[in-house]
N, C-alpha and C positions, 0 to 999 in steps of 0.2 A: 967872373969866377971868384976872384978875391973878394968882391963885394958881397956875394952870396954867403961866403964863409963867415964874414964879419957879422952879417945879419943872423946867421944860425947861432953864432957865439952869443949875440945879444939876446936871442930867444931863450937860450939855455940859462943865461945869466938872470934874466927876469923871472923865469919859471922857478929856478932854484931859490931865489930870494923870496918869491911869493910863497911857495909851498913850505920852505924851511921856516920862514917867519911865522906863518900861520900855525903850524904844528907846535912851534916853540911857545907861542902865546897861549894856545889852547892848553898845553901841558902845564904852564904856569898857573893859569886860571883854575884848572882842574885840581891842582895841588892845594890851592888856597881854599876852594870850595869844600874839598874833602876834609881839610883840617877843621873848618868851621862846623861841618856836619858831625865830625867825631866829637867835638866839644859839646854839641847839643845832645848827642845820643850816648855819651859816656856812661850815664847811669844805667841805661839798658844793656850796654855791652859788658859792664862790670858786675852785673847781677849774677849771683852764683848759678842761677838756672838759665842764664843768658847764653848767647852764641859763643862758639869757640873762635880762636883767632883765625883759623882756616875759613870758617863760615863767614866771618866779618869781611875778610879780604876777597874771597872767591865767590861767595854766594851773594854778598851785598854790593861791595864797591866795584867789583869787576862787571857786575850787571848794571850798576848805576852810571858808570862812566860813558857808555855809548849814548845814553839819553842826554847826559850833561854836554858832551862834545857836540852833538847835533843841535841842541837847544841854542848854543852860542855860536854856531858855525857861521851864519850870515853876518852877525855882528863883528866877529873877529876877522872874517874875510875883509870887511870894510876897513877895520882899524889897521889890519896888516898892510893893505894896499896904500892907505893914507900915509902910514909911517915910513915905509921904505921908498915910496915914490917921492914923498916930500924931501927925503934925504937926498935922493938922486937929483931932484930939482935944485936943492940948496947947494949941491956940489957942482952945479951947471952941467951935469951929465946929460940931461934931457936936451938942453940947448945944443950941445955938441952932436947928439944923435940926430936931431932934426936938421941941423945945419949940414950934416953929411949927405943929405938928399933923401933920407928915409922919411916917408910920409907918416903923419900922426896915426892914420888908420892902420898902417903896417906896424907901427909901434905898439898898437893895441892888441895885436894877435896873440902874443904869449900871455897877456893878461886874460884874454877871453878863453884861451885854451885851458889855463889853470882854473879859471872860474867854472868852466863846464865840467872839468874833472871833479872839483869839489861839489858841484851840484849833483852829479851822478852818484858820488859817494854819499851825499846827504839823502838822496832818494832811496838808495839801497839800505842805508842804516835805518831810516824812518819806517820802511815798509817790510823789511825782512830780518833785521837784526834786533831792533828795539822791542818788537812784539814778543820775541822769544825771551830776551833778557828780562822783560817786564813780568813774565810769568814767574821766573825765579825770584825776582825782586819782591813781588807782591806776596809770594809764599813765605819769604824770609820776614817781611814786615808783619804779616799776619801771625807768625809764630813768636817773634821776639819783640817787635817794636809797637805794633798797634793792632787792634782787632778790626778787620775789614767788615763793614756792615752792609748787607744787601740793601738795595734801593727798593723799597716797597712801592708797588704800583697801585694806583687808584683809577677807577673808571676805565677799565681795560676793555677795549673792543677789538676782537680778532676774527679773521676769516680763516676757518680751519680746513675748508675745501671750497670748490667753486660755488656751492649752493648753501653752505652752512656758516652761520655767524654766531659767535658767543660773546657774552658780556659778563664781567666779574667786577663787582663794586670795589673790592680790595682783596689782596692775596698775601698770606703770611707764609714765607718759604720754610721757616723753621717748623711750623706746625703742618705744612702742606695743606693748608685750608684756605678756600676762597669763599667769601660771603656774597650773598645776593647774586646768584648765578642764573643766567638765562641762555637759551639756545634757540635759534630760529632757522628754519629751512624754507627756501623759496623754490618755485619751479621755473621752467624755461620762460614762462610769461611774467616772471618776477612777482608772482603771487605767493602770499604766505600759506604754507601747507602744514607747518608743524611749529609749535612753540612750547618750550619747556621752561618753567621757572622753579627755583628752589631756594630755600633759606641759605644753604651752603653746600659746597662740594669738598671732598677730601680725597687726596691721592694716596693709594696703597702702593708703596714702592716694591713690595714683594710680588704682588700679582700684576703690577703695571696697569691697574684699572682705577677708575674714579667711582666713588660712592656718592650718590646724589641724595641729599636728605630733605625731607618734607617737600616733595616735588608736586608740581601741578602741570599736567600735559594737555595740550589742545591739538587735536588732529583735524585739519580742515580740508574738506573735499567739496569744492563749490559752495553750495548753500548748506551743506551738511557739516556738522561739527560734533566731534566726540571728545569728552573730557574725562580724564582719569587722574586720580590722586593716589599718593602713597607715602610711606615713611622713608624707606631707603630703596634705592635702585643702583645696582652695580653695572657699570658699562665701560666700554673702551671708546676713547675719543682720540682724534688726531691732535692731541694736545698734551704738553708736558709742563710740569711746574716751571722749568727754565724759560718757557715761552711767556710766562706771566710776571717774571721778575728779571730785572736787569741788574747784575751784580756791579758793585763799585769798580770803576776802571776796567770794565769788561772789554770795551773797544780798544783799550791800549794794549791788550794782549793778542789782538787779531792782526795777522798779516794782511797785505793788500788784497789778495784774492779772497781770503776769509771775510774781510770787511765788506767787500763788494757783494759776495754771495749772501751774507747776513742781511744787508740792506734790501736786496731783492726779495728775500724770503719774508722779511717783516712787512714790506710794502704789499706783498700778496695777502698777508694776514690782516692788513689794515692797521698796523701799529702806528700810533701818532708820534711816538718818541724817536722816530727814525731820522729826524732832521739833524740831531746832534751827531749822528754817525755819518751822515752825508757831509757835514762840515769837516769832520775829521778826515774823511777820505780825500776831499778836495784840498785840504791843507797839506796833506802829505805829498800832493803833486805840485801845488803852487809854491810851497815854502822853499824847495831847492832852487827855484828860479831867482830867489832873492840874492843868491850868491853872485849871479851874473849881473843883475841890475845894480847892486851895490858896488860891485867892482867897477863898472863903467862910471858910476858917480864918483867913486873915490879917485880914479885916475884923472877924471876931468878937474876935480878940485885941487889935486896935489901936484899936477904936472907943471904948474906955473911956479917959478921961483918965489917963495914967500918972503915978503919984506919984514914981517914980524916974527919970523922963525916958524918951525914945524908946529908949534903949539896952536897957532891960529887954525891951520888945516885940521888938526886933531879935534879942536873944539867944535868946528863946523861939522866935522865927520860924526862925532858923538851925537850931536843934536839931530842930524838927519837920520842916523841909524836908529836911535831910540824912538824917534817919531814914527819911523817905519814900523817898528815892532808894536808900538802903541796902537797905530791904525789897524794893524793886522789883528790884534786882540779885540779891539772895539768892533770891527767889521764882522769878526767871527761870532760875537755875541748877537749882533743884529741878524746874522744868518740863522742862529738857533732860535731866538725869541722874537725876532721881528718878522716883517713880511717880505724881506729880501731873499730871493732864491739862494741856497747855499753856495752854488758855484759862482754866482755874481759877488756875493759878500766876501768870499775868500780871495777872489782874483782882483778886487778893487785896489788893494795896496800895490800889487805888482803893476797894474795899469797906470796908477797915479805916478809912482816912482820911476817907471819906464819913461814916461813923458818928461819928468824932471831930469833923468839921466841924458836923454837926447838933447834937451836944452843946454845942459852943462857941457856936453860934448861939442856943441857948436861954439861955446865960449872958450873952449880950451885952446892953448897956443898951438898954432899949426907950423 
């Protein structure tokens, strides 16, 4: 009974130091980053037509901080564990704990519990908090800091219903105009029955219709074919200008379920740019696991009493943590532009560093 009480005290001691040091270091980093950000944007903020102090604090920085905290969460989880565990090892606290009969695996429990808590927090912030704050942040930046420009699409292929496909060479959102438009319909036998081509199409936001200019229509029925031409034709299509243009940082404002539904809809329409969205979705799931993996690595590295001081463990820790972040970024690029499936590309860093973590755990003092 007395032993169980001591173990519980140890758990609380580790969790308090873990969580407390983590939020302390994150707060320090956030303060430094905000100061540098203010120095870069001071001219925008001091502009007579610029934002008020209230808007700067609550519309900009309060919406910027969740992104900042989540971005560095895994890195500072690692540094936090390295720092206070190395100090425990240097003060021979870990030796005393293991000599008391407590196994190393049992010693890991409060670390894992804290890491899981931070991973769940990171998942929630990534998928449900940051998308909301990004909407406010992008609105502020568009108004006061920079103009957000839409990403114009070229060579757009879409499926607007199970049997109808459209193509637009390029689309200009400001003019609501698409050049070199074509539409094809196929029957149940996958035979072409209708094809329309035109010089350009234009969206009428008042009537919610498309006007098709200089069109050429082919209606095919077996061996029979009917051709019609015209200057302008107004029609309704299961198509909106937003389907033809992806706005800058659009996916960053989507919650997890919105992102998933968006990907499924675009896949049905045959959009080729959906890969970047799939990478984003899988990153939001995979990234929180880095808190757990890096925690195991950090405990393994720092639980042995350092002969050259805490600085050695911190140096090794920084190298491994930054290499993890680098591999995550590189693999994400391969997932977007390479031939690697997005889910594989995103989870490669976690798999590689999970193996490293298991190896280091075997080398840790027992």
